[in-house]
C-alpha positions as CSV (number, residue, x, y, z in Angstrom):
1,M,0.0,0.0,0.0
2,A,1.8,6.5,-4.0
3,A,-1.2,8.4,-2.8
4,S,-4.9,7.5,-2.9
5,E,-5.8,9.8,-5.7
6,I,-3.7,7.8,-8.2
7,A,-4.9,4.4,-6.9
8,Q,-5.8,2.1,-9.8
9,S,-7.8,-1.1,-10.2
10,W,-5.7,-4.1,-11.0
11,P,-6.6,-7.6,-12.3
12,R,-7.3,-10.2,-9.6
13,S,-4.0,-12.0,-10.4
14,G,-1.9,-8.8,-10.6
15,V,0.1,-6.9,-8.1
16,P,0.4,-3.1,-8.4
17,P,3.9,-1.9,-9.2
18,E,6.0,-0.6,-6.3
19,A,3.6,-2.2,-3.8
20,D,5.5,-3.1,-0.7
21,L,2.5,-4.2,1.4
22,V,-0.3,-6.3,-0.1
23,I,-3.3,-7.1,2.0
24,L,-6.0,-9.6,1.3
25,S,-9.3,-9.9,3.2
26,W,-11.8,-12.7,2.7
27,N,-14.9,-14.1,4.3
28,I,-14.4,-17.7,3.4
29,L,-17.7,-19.1,4.7
30,A,-17.3,-21.5,7.5
31,P,-18.3,-25.0,6.5
32,C,-20.8,-25.3,9.4
33,W,-22.8,-22.5,7.7
34,A,-22.5,-23.7,4.1
35,D,-26.2,-24.7,4.1
36,P,-27.1,-26.2,0.7
37,V,-30.6,-24.8,1.0
38,R,-29.5,-21.3,1.6
39,Y,-26.8,-21.6,-1.1
40,S,-29.0,-23.5,-3.5
41,H,-27.6,-21.5,-6.4
42,V,-24.1,-23.1,-5.7
43,P,-23.3,-26.6,-7.0
44,P,-23.1,-29.0,-3.9
45,Q,-19.5,-30.0,-4.9
46,S,-18.5,-26.4,-4.7
47,L,-19.7,-26.1,-1.1
48,D,-17.5,-29.1,0.0
49,W,-15.0,-27.7,2.4
50,T,-12.0,-29.7,1.1
51,A,-12.5,-28.6,-2.4
52,R,-13.2,-25.0,-1.4
53,F,-10.2,-24.7,0.9
54,E,-7.9,-26.0,-1.7
55,K,-9.0,-23.2,-4.0
56,I,-8.8,-20.6,-1.3
57,V,-5.2,-21.6,-0.4
58,D,-4.3,-21.6,-4.1
59,H,-5.6,-18.1,-4.5
60,I,-3.9,-16.8,-1.4
61,A,-0.6,-18.4,-2.5
62,K,-0.9,-16.6,-5.9
63,S,-2.0,-13.3,-4.4
64,S,1.5,-12.3,-3.1
65,A,-0.4,-11.0,0.0
66,D,1.8,-10.0,2.9
67,I,-1.1,-10.0,5.3
68,V,-4.3,-12.1,5.0
69,C,-7.4,-11.4,7.1
70,L,-9.9,-14.2,7.0
71,Q,-13.4,-14.2,8.5
72,E,-15.5,-17.3,9.4
73,V,-12.6,-19.6,10.2
74,E,-13.9,-22.5,12.2
75,F,-12.1,-22.8,15.5
76,A,-12.2,-26.6,15.2
77,L,-10.4,-26.5,11.8
78,F,-7.8,-23.8,12.6
79,E,-5.2,-25.9,14.4
80,D,-5.4,-29.0,12.4
81,D,-6.2,-27.7,8.9
82,V,-6.1,-23.9,8.3
83,F,-3.0,-23.0,10.3
84,P,-0.6,-25.8,9.2
85,T,-1.6,-25.2,5.5
86,M,-0.9,-21.5,5.8
87,V,2.4,-22.2,7.5
88,S,3.3,-24.5,4.5
89,I,3.0,-21.5,2.2
90,G,5.1,-19.1,4.3
91,Y,2.6,-17.6,6.8
92,A,2.4,-17.3,10.6
93,G,-1.0,-16.6,12.1
94,H,-3.4,-16.2,15.0
95,I,-7.1,-16.7,15.6
96,Q,-9.4,-14.8,18.0
97,Q,-9.0,-15.9,21.6
98,D,-11.8,-13.8,23.2
99,P,-12.8,-15.4,26.6
100,K,-16.2,-13.8,26.3
101,R,-17.0,-15.6,23.1
102,N,-20.2,-17.5,23.0
103,K,-19.3,-21.2,23.1
104,D,-22.0,-21.9,20.6
105,H,-20.3,-19.6,18.1
106,P,-18.1,-22.0,16.0
107,A,-16.0,-19.5,13.9
108,G,-14.0,-16.4,14.2
109,N,-11.4,-14.2,12.5
110,A,-7.9,-15.3,11.8
111,T,-5.0,-13.1,10.6
112,F,-1.9,-14.3,8.8
113,W,1.3,-12.6,7.9
114,K,4.4,-13.5,5.9
115,E,6.7,-15.0,8.4
116,D,9.8,-13.5,6.7
117,K,8.4,-10.0,6.8
118,F,6.6,-9.6,10.1
119,K,6.5,-10.8,13.6
120,M,3.5,-10.5,16.0
121,D,4.2,-8.2,18.9
122,Q,0.7,-8.2,20.4
123,E,-2.9,-9.4,19.9
124,L,-6.2,-8.1,21.2
125,S,-9.3,-10.2,20.8
126,R,-12.9,-9.1,21.1
127,S,-16.1,-10.9,20.1
128,R,-16.2,-9.5,16.6
129,T,-12.6,-8.3,15.9
130,L,-9.1,-9.5,16.2
131,T,-6.3,-6.8,16.4
132,T,-2.8,-7.9,15.8
133,V,0.3,-5.6,16.1
134,L,2.9,-6.6,13.6
135,T,6.5,-5.4,13.5
136,D,8.8,-5.4,10.5
137,S,12.6,-5.5,10.4
138,S,12.8,-1.8,11.1
139,Q,10.6,-2.2,14.2
140,R,7.8,-0.3,12.7
141,R,4.5,-1.2,14.3
142,L,1.4,-1.9,12.1
143,G,-2.0,-2.5,13.7
144,V,-4.4,-4.8,11.8
145,V,-8.0,-4.9,12.9
146,N,-9.7,-7.9,11.3
147,C,-13.5,-7.5,11.6
148,H,-16.6,-9.5,11.1
149,L,-19.3,-7.1,12.5
150,E,-22.8,-7.8,13.7
151,G,-24.9,-9.2,10.8
152,D,-28.4,-8.1,11.8
153,P,-29.3,-5.3,9.3
154,M,-31.2,-3.4,12.1
155,Q,-28.1,-3.2,14.4
156,A,-26.2,-0.3,12.9
157,T,-25.4,1.1,16.3
158,T,-24.0,-2.2,17.5
159,R,-21.6,-2.4,14.5
160,V,-20.3,1.1,15.3
161,K,-19.8,0.2,18.9
162,Q,-17.8,-2.9,17.9
163,L,-15.5,-0.7,15.8
164,Q,-15.2,1.9,18.6
165,T,-14.2,-0.5,21.3
166,S,-11.6,-2.1,19.0
167,L,-10.1,1.3,17.9
168,K,-10.1,2.4,21.5
169,Q,-7.9,-0.6,22.3
170,A,-5.6,0.3,19.4
171,S,-5.2,4.0,20.4
172,P,-2.4,3.6,23.0
173,L,-0.4,1.0,21.1
174,H,2.0,3.5,19.5
175,L,1.3,2.4,15.9
176,Q,3.1,3.7,12.8
177,G,0.2,2.4,10.7
178,L,-3.3,1.1,11.0
179,V,-5.4,-1.2,8.8
180,I,-9.1,-2.1,9.4
181,A,-10.2,-4.9,7.1
182,G,-13.0,-7.4,6.9
183,D,-16.7,-8.1,6.5
184,L,-18.4,-5.1,8.0
185,N,-21.9,-6.3,7.1
186,C,-22.9,-2.9,5.9
187,D,-22.4,-0.9,2.7
188,L,-19.4,1.4,2.2
189,R,-21.5,3.8,0.3
190,S,-24.1,4.4,3.0
191,S,-23.8,3.2,6.5
192,A,-23.1,4.2,10.1
193,S,-19.9,2.2,10.2
194,A,-18.5,3.7,7.0
195,A,-19.4,7.2,8.3
196,Y,-17.7,6.5,11.6
197,L,-14.5,5.3,10.0
198,A,-14.5,8.2,7.5
199,F,-15.4,11.1,9.8
200,G,-14.2,9.7,13.1
201,H,-17.8,9.8,14.4
202,V,-21.3,9.3,13.1
203,P,-22.8,12.7,12.1
204,S,-26.3,13.4,13.4
205,G,-29.1,12.8,11.0
206,G,-29.2,12.0,7.3
207,I,-27.2,8.8,7.4
208,L,-29.0,5.9,5.8
209,E,-28.2,2.2,6.2
210,W,-30.1,-0.5,4.3
211,G,-32.6,2.3,3.4
212,R,-33.4,3.3,7.0
213,E,-32.1,6.3,8.9
214,V,-29.5,5.4,11.4
215,P,-30.7,5.7,15.0
216,S,-29.5,8.8,16.9
217,S,-27.8,6.5,19.4
218,A,-25.0,5.9,16.8
219,S,-24.1,9.6,17.0
220,E,-23.5,9.3,20.7
221,I,-20.7,6.8,20.4
222,P,-17.3,8.4,21.2
223,P,-15.1,9.3,18.3
224,H,-12.1,7.0,17.4
225,G,-9.4,9.7,17.0
226,F,-7.7,8.2,13.9
227,N,-7.4,9.6,10.4
228,L,-8.6,6.8,8.1
229,A,-9.3,6.5,4.4
230,S,-11.0,3.7,2.5
231,A,-9.0,1.7,0.0
232,Y,-12.1,1.4,-2.2
233,P,-13.7,4.4,-3.7
234,P,-17.5,4.7,-3.2
235,D,-18.0,4.6,-7.0
236,I,-16.1,1.4,-7.5
237,P,-17.3,-0.7,-10.5
238,G,-20.1,-3.0,-9.5
239,D,-18.2,-6.2,-9.1
240,F,-18.6,-6.6,-5.4
241,T,-21.4,-9.1,-4.6
242,F,-23.1,-10.6,-1.6
243,T,-24.1,-14.2,-1.1
244,M,-27.5,-14.4,-2.7
245,R,-28.4,-13.8,-6.3
246,G,-30.5,-10.7,-6.8
247,N,-30.4,-7.1,-7.9
248,G,-28.3,-5.7,-5.1
249,L,-24.6,-5.0,-5.2
250,W,-23.1,-4.2,-1.8
251,L,-19.6,-3.2,-0.7
252,L,-19.7,-5.2,2.6
253,D,-16.0,-6.2,2.5
254,Q,-14.1,-3.1,3.3
255,L,-10.5,-2.0,3.9
256,W,-9.5,1.2,5.6
257,H,-6.0,2.5,6.3
258,S,-4.1,5.4,7.9
259,P,-3.2,7.5,4.8
260,E,-0.3,9.4,6.4
261,S,1.8,6.2,6.7
262,L,0.2,3.8,4.2
263,H,-0.2,5.2,0.7
264,L,-2.5,3.3,-1.5
265,R,-1.1,2.1,-4.9
266,G,-4.1,0.2,-6.1
267,F,-6.7,-2.4,-5.4
268,R,-7.5,-5.7,-7.1
269,R,-10.6,-6.3,-9.1
270,I,-12.7,-9.1,-7.6
271,F,-13.1,-10.9,-10.9
272,D,-10.6,-11.7,-13.7
273,D,-11.4,-10.4,-17.2
274,N,-12.9,-13.8,-18.1
275,D,-15.1,-13.9,-15.0
276,N,-18.3,-12.1,-14.2
277,N,-20.4,-11.4,-11.2
278,N,-23.1,-13.9,-12.2
279,N,-20.7,-16.8,-11.6
280,N,-21.5,-19.2,-8.8
281,N,-20.2,-17.8,-5.5
282,D,-19.2,-20.4,-3.1
283,N,-17.9,-18.0,-0.4
284,D,-20.0,-15.8,1.9
285,N,-18.8,-12.5,0.5
286,N,-16.9,-12.5,-2.8
């Protein structure tokens, strides 16, 4: 991750020139939630975890990503499957360890980093976020907040609170750079969470989320105090899709960064030139 105003869209398999930090965020759809009824538009063989995970790892390996933020990683699969496979392609990693996590919740966020480029200095787990502090060879500290926010469309204020508590934790960590990435379960173009990240607080009145005005309680949440910019422009071409087929295109998967220290070179297109957004989608958010 020069400056945001010259950021370009690059093919899925490409890497922007002069990029010295590549970040990939992906909700990989936990197999326990790969319901063939809900995902009836996806061929059953494409929902099979073994086949899907092989494709996921292949894409990560080809992506040249230095940092990988995954959401919906099953805790039961992390130690025996996901973690050792990621280690085999050069990554170290960590999964959420929140003691307050509901025992009935089987999946969480996992963050991985190139082992030859970063070391983990600190981690902070909450119910919906995982913050890792990574240091490079120059001892520069990068904070990575991996998010999978509340999914209920009516809970705009809850999503903002989840961001606020995580960013409050990050505030005293003496970071040289900050990245917030993941499945925010709300649209970049119009939501309380996007407004909170962009402005530092949720402005009073006039913010719509899923067609409804955001509750006034969202404006009462304390500001986060960081200067953040979205890696994706609000007018990004319509190749971001959500699970179900339909007429909606939503930018749920977001990536924000501190622009003073992390200068955006470009972002990858979701689909290759020979793909299209009507293809079967066997991951939660593509």
